[in-house]
LOMAR-503053 format. One record per residue: residue in one letter; residue number from 0; x, y, z of N, C-alpha, C in turn. Coordinates in steps of 0.02 Angstrom, whole numbers, plus 50000, padded with zeros to 5 digits. Each point is the difference from the previous one (the first is absolute). Layout:
! LOMAR-503053
+---+-----+-------+-------+-------+-------+-------+-------+-------+-------+-------+
: r :   k :  n_c1 :  n_c2 :  n_c3 : ca_c1 : ca_c2 : ca_c3 :  c_c1 :  c_c2 :  c_c3 :
+---+-----+-------+-------+-------+-------+-------+-------+-------+-------+-------+
: a : NUM :     X :     Y :     Z :     X :     Y :     Z :     X :     Y :     Z :
...
+---+-----+-------+-------+-------+-------+-------+-------+-------+-------+-------+
This chain:
! LOMAR-503053
+---+-----+-------+-------+-------+-------+-------+-------+-------+-------+-------+
: r :   k :  n_c1 :  n_c2 :  n_c3 : ca_c1 : ca_c2 : ca_c3 :  c_c1 :  c_c2 :  c_c3 :
+---+-----+-------+-------+-------+-------+-------+-------+-------+-------+-------+
: m :   0 : 50031 : 49937 : 49994 : 49976 : 50033 : 49996 : 50038 : 50063 : 50016 :
: s :   1 : 49979 : 50090 : 49960 : 50046 : 50048 : 49993 : 49988 : 50039 : 50037 :
: a :   2 : 50030 : 50077 : 50023 : 50006 : 50017 : 50058 : 49975 : 50067 : 49965 :
: v :   3 : 49922 : 50012 : 50061 : 49966 : 50061 : 49954 : 50013 : 50062 : 50047 :
: y :   4 : 50015 : 50075 : 49969 : 50005 : 50066 : 50046 : 49931 : 49981 : 50037 :
: k :   5 : 49949 : 50010 : 50045 : 49963 : 50028 : 50064 : 50022 : 50063 : 50050 :
: k :   6 : 49946 : 49989 : 50020 : 49986 : 50046 : 50057 : 49982 : 49949 : 50052 :
: l :   7 : 50071 : 49978 : 50051 : 50009 : 49972 : 50057 : 49981 : 50021 : 50052 :
: a :   8 : 49990 : 50043 : 50031 : 49950 : 50022 : 50061 : 49984 : 50080 : 50005 :
: q :   9 : 49953 : 50022 : 50047 : 50009 : 50063 : 50015 : 49963 : 49994 : 50053 :
: g :  10 : 50012 : 50058 : 50063 : 49974 : 50026 : 50048 : 50005 : 50049 : 50047 :
: i :  11 : 50005 : 49987 : 50047 : 50024 : 50093 : 50030 : 50063 : 49985 : 50043 :
: l :  12 : 50044 : 50041 : 49989 : 50059 : 49995 : 50053 : 49979 : 50018 : 50074 :
: g :  13 : 50027 : 49955 : 50044 : 49981 : 50015 : 50081 : 50055 : 50062 : 50030 :
: t :  14 : 49974 : 49990 : 50076 : 50085 : 50031 : 50019 : 50069 : 49984 : 50038 :
: t :  15 : 49959 : 49930 : 50004 : 50072 : 49954 : 49986 : 50025 : 49971 : 49927 :
: p :  16 : 50045 : 49971 : 50039 : 50040 : 49966 : 49919 : 49963 : 49908 : 50011 :
: a :  17 : 49958 : 50011 : 49941 : 49983 : 49929 : 49969 : 50003 : 49972 : 49960 :
: a :  18 : 49970 : 49934 : 49956 : 50042 : 49945 : 49951 : 49928 : 50078 : 49970 :
: i :  19 : 49995 : 49996 : 49921 : 49940 : 50038 : 49952 : 50009 : 49923 : 49963 :
: y :  20 : 50067 : 49961 : 49980 : 49992 : 49955 : 49932 : 50043 : 49951 : 50023 :
: t :  21 : 49988 : 49937 : 49979 : 50020 : 49948 : 50046 : 50015 : 49966 : 49921 :
: a :  22 : 50029 : 49948 : 49964 : 50012 : 49974 : 49945 : 50001 : 49940 : 50063 :
: p :  23 : 49929 : 49967 : 49947 : 49992 : 49915 : 50003 : 50039 : 49955 : 49998 :
: t :  24 : 49999 : 49962 : 50040 : 50074 : 49954 : 50041 : 50030 : 49951 : 49907 :
: s :  25 : 49972 : 49993 : 49987 : 50035 : 49959 : 49940 : 50000 : 50046 : 49938 :
: k :  26 : 49986 : 50038 : 49983 : 50035 : 50070 : 49964 : 50038 : 50055 : 50002 :
: e :  27 : 50028 : 50043 : 49955 : 50050 : 50053 : 49991 : 49959 : 50063 : 49998 :
: t :  28 : 49999 : 50023 : 49997 : 49952 : 50073 : 49996 : 50050 : 50063 : 49978 :
: i :  29 : 49989 : 50037 : 49932 : 50047 : 50032 : 49969 : 49962 : 50084 : 50005 :
: i :  30 : 50045 : 50012 : 50061 : 49963 : 50094 : 50005 : 49989 : 50043 : 49940 :
: k :  31 : 49964 : 50039 : 49983 : 50016 : 50043 : 49958 : 49982 : 50058 : 50012 :
: k :  32 : 49952 : 50033 : 50043 : 49963 : 50064 : 49999 : 49990 : 49988 : 50081 :
: i :  33 : 49978 : 50051 : 50025 : 49961 : 50024 : 50056 : 49981 : 50072 : 50019 :
: t :  34 : 49925 : 49998 : 50001 : 49983 : 50064 : 50028 : 49989 : 50008 : 50046 :
: l :  35 : 50028 : 50068 : 50004 : 49941 : 50026 : 50097 : 49993 : 50075 : 49948 :
: a :  36 : 49909 : 49992 : 50044 : 49964 : 50020 : 50002 : 49959 : 50055 : 50046 :
: n :  37 : 50034 : 50055 : 50023 : 49964 : 50046 : 50079 : 49937 : 50023 : 49962 :
: v :  38 : 49951 : 49966 : 50057 : 49932 : 50008 : 49994 : 49983 : 50046 : 50038 :
: s :  39 : 50025 : 50019 : 50058 : 49992 : 50079 : 50028 : 50014 : 50039 : 50003 :
: g :  40 : 49969 : 50038 : 50053 : 49977 : 50089 : 49987 : 50113 : 50016 : 50018 :
: s :  41 : 50012 : 49973 : 50032 : 50088 : 50006 : 49988 : 50072 : 49956 : 50003 :
: d :  42 : 50033 : 50064 : 49986 : 50060 : 49959 : 49985 : 50037 : 49939 : 50052 :
: c :  43 : 50018 : 49945 : 49983 : 49994 : 49947 : 50006 : 50089 : 49936 : 49975 :
: w :  44 : 50035 : 50015 : 50063 : 50034 : 49945 : 49959 : 50004 : 49912 : 50008 :
: a :  45 : 50059 : 49960 : 49959 : 49973 : 49939 : 49992 : 50049 : 49994 : 49968 :
: k :  46 : 50046 : 49923 : 50036 : 50060 : 49967 : 49990 : 49976 : 49910 : 50009 :
: l :  47 : 50049 : 49982 : 49926 : 49985 : 49941 : 49955 : 50057 : 49945 : 50030 :
: y :  48 : 49995 : 49936 : 50035 : 50045 : 49971 : 50028 : 50012 : 49902 : 49935 :
: d :  49 : 50055 : 49998 : 49985 : 49988 : 49917 : 49986 : 50047 : 49985 : 50008 :
: g :  50 : 49961 : 49932 : 50077 : 50027 : 49929 : 50015 : 49999 : 50031 : 50048 :
: g :  51 : 49956 : 50039 : 50049 : 49977 : 50011 : 50060 : 49993 : 50067 : 50017 :
: s :  52 : 50001 : 50031 : 50063 : 49969 : 50068 : 50019 : 50065 : 50026 : 50030 :
: g :  53 : 50080 : 49977 : 50029 : 50066 : 50080 : 49979 : 49999 : 50016 : 49962 :
: d :  54 : 50040 : 50041 : 50045 : 50055 : 50038 : 49931 : 50027 : 50003 : 49947 :
: g :  55 : 50043 : 49909 : 50011 : 50052 : 50000 : 49970 : 49934 : 49965 : 49933 :
: n :  56 : 49928 : 49994 : 50018 : 49984 : 49973 : 49938 : 49975 : 50063 : 49967 :
: v :  57 : 50002 : 50046 : 50030 : 49935 : 50085 : 49963 : 50030 : 49981 : 49919 :
: i :  58 : 49933 : 50008 : 49954 : 49996 : 49994 : 49925 : 50016 : 50082 : 50008 :
: l :  59 : 49960 : 50026 : 50009 : 49964 : 50061 : 49989 : 49987 : 50037 : 50060 :
: p :  60 : 50047 : 50073 : 50035 : 50016 : 49993 : 50033 : 49941 : 50071 : 50032 :
: g :  61 : 49971 : 50011 : 50060 : 49950 : 50048 : 50021 : 49992 : 50085 : 49931 :
: i :  62 : 49974 : 49965 : 49954 : 49961 : 50051 : 49932 : 49924 : 50002 : 50047 :
: t :  63 : 49988 : 50106 : 50004 : 49965 : 50015 : 49992 : 49965 : 50004 : 49956 :
: i :  64 : 49921 : 50016 : 49996 : 49940 : 49990 : 49948 : 49991 : 50038 : 50041 :
: e :  65 : 49977 : 50073 : 49963 : 49950 : 50040 : 49955 : 49926 : 49986 : 50033 :
: a :  66 : 49979 : 50017 : 50053 : 49903 : 50042 : 49982 : 49976 : 49954 : 49934 :
: g :  67 : 50001 : 49917 : 49998 : 49949 : 49996 : 49927 : 50050 : 50020 : 49955 :
: g :  68 : 50077 : 49952 : 50004 : 50046 : 50002 : 49947 : 50017 : 49933 : 50015 :
: f :  69 : 50014 : 49965 : 49940 : 50054 : 49939 : 49996 : 50059 : 50017 : 50025 :
: g :  70 : 50019 : 49918 : 49995 : 50083 : 49981 : 49968 : 50015 : 49934 : 49974 :
: e :  71 : 50025 : 49988 : 49982 : 50023 : 49919 : 49968 : 50071 : 49973 : 50017 :
: w :  72 : 50041 : 49935 : 50018 : 50017 : 49993 : 50036 : 50005 : 49950 : 49900 :
: t :  73 : 50074 : 50026 : 49964 : 50004 : 49951 : 49924 : 50051 : 50001 : 49998 :
: g :  74 : 50047 : 49975 : 50036 : 50085 : 49966 : 49999 : 50009 : 49941 : 49964 :
: g :  75 : 49988 : 49997 : 49934 : 49972 : 49947 : 49959 : 49998 : 49934 : 50024 :
: a :  76 : 50003 : 49966 : 50022 : 49993 : 49910 : 50016 : 50013 : 49963 : 50050 :
: l :  77 : 49959 : 49992 : 50031 : 50011 : 49979 : 50104 : 49996 : 49955 : 49987 :
: t :  78 : 50035 : 49946 : 50031 : 49950 : 49914 : 49997 : 50011 : 49992 : 50083 :
: v :  79 : 49897 : 49964 : 49977 : 50001 : 50020 : 50091 : 49992 : 49904 : 50003 :
: y :  80 : 50035 : 49957 : 50015 : 49998 : 49911 : 50010 : 49945 : 49973 : 50029 :
: g :  81 : 49986 : 49943 : 50001 : 49954 : 49960 : 50044 : 49992 : 50009 : 50056 :
: g :  82 : 49964 : 50045 : 50029 : 49992 : 50024 : 50099 : 49999 : 50030 : 50021 :
: n :  83 : 50084 : 50034 : 49965 : 49991 : 50086 : 50026 : 49961 : 50048 : 49958 :
: s :  84 : 50012 : 50050 : 50067 : 49969 : 50062 : 49989 : 49992 : 50041 : 49951 :
: l :  85 : 49953 : 50079 : 50021 : 50028 : 50047 : 49974 : 49954 : 50044 : 50057 :
: y :  86 : 50052 : 50053 : 50013 : 49933 : 50043 : 50083 : 50026 : 50075 : 49965 :
: g :  87 : 49947 : 50004 : 50039 : 49977 : 50092 : 49993 : 49964 : 50019 : 50093 :
: v :  88 : 50027 : 50081 : 49987 : 50001 : 50025 : 50046 : 49951 : 50064 : 49983 :
: a :  89 : 49978 : 50048 : 50039 : 49966 : 50066 : 49979 : 50044 : 50043 : 50057 :
: e :  90 : 49967 : 50083 : 50010 : 50004 : 50012 : 50063 : 49933 : 50015 : 50036 :
: n :  91 : 49956 : 50007 : 49950 : 49922 : 49993 : 50032 : 49947 : 49956 : 49967 :
: a :  92 : 49959 : 49969 : 50054 : 49944 : 49936 : 49982 : 49984 : 50039 : 49943 :
: s :  93 : 49990 : 49943 : 49988 : 49921 : 50028 : 49929 : 50008 : 50004 : 49925 :
: a :  94 : 50063 : 50046 : 50000 : 50021 : 50073 : 49942 : 50033 : 49954 : 49928 :
: i :  95 : 50059 : 49935 : 50018 : 50021 : 49991 : 49942 : 49975 : 49929 : 49951 :
: v :  96 : 49989 : 49990 : 49958 : 49962 : 49971 : 49974 : 50066 : 49993 : 49937 :
: y :  97 : 50007 : 49909 : 50005 : 50054 : 49983 : 49981 : 49939 : 49946 : 49944 :
: t :  98 : 50059 : 49983 : 49968 : 50011 : 49978 : 49923 : 50056 : 49940 : 49968 :
: i :  99 : 49979 : 49931 : 50009 : 50073 : 49980 : 49983 : 49993 : 49951 : 49916 :
: y : 100 : 50025 : 50028 : 49970 : 49990 : 49960 : 49919 : 50088 : 49954 : 49990 :
: g : 101 : 49974 : 49958 : 49959 : 50050 : 49950 : 50016 : 49970 : 49922 : 49954 :
: t : 102 : 50057 : 49953 : 49973 : 49957 : 49920 : 49997 : 50035 : 49944 : 50045 :
: e : 103 : 49962 : 49965 : 50003 : 50032 : 49959 : 50032 : 50029 : 49929 : 49973 :
: k : 104 : 50040 : 49964 : 49988 : 50031 : 49931 : 50007 : 49983 : 49980 : 50012 :
: d : 105 : 50024 : 49920 : 49961 : 49978 : 49927 : 50061 : 50119 : 49990 : 49976 :
+---+-----+-------+-------+-------+-------+-------+-------+-------+-------+-------+
C-alpha cells in the first residue's frame, strides 16, 4: 500500500506539554507540516517537541502567535517512528489549534 499525504491529527494545545500525535506502533510517519492557529483574542506563545517534552527535544521554540494569526512548522521532513510522539504546549488554554499533516507508511 502506498503512503498517502493526509491530516494526521488536530486539536487544541494545553498549558502543560502533552502528546499531540503518536505514530502507530507498526508504522513510520513522515511529518511534513504542522500549523498553529491562534483562535483567541490575545497573543499567545506555543512550543513543539519531538520524542519528549524537555528542552533537548524542542523542534519549534516558543514562538508568539498574534491574536487571530497562525504559524507553521515546515522543517522539511520529520520522521516519527512507531510508538514515538510529538508534544506541544501553549501559554493559554484553548488558544492554539494545531493540525499535523504527513504520511504514515508500513
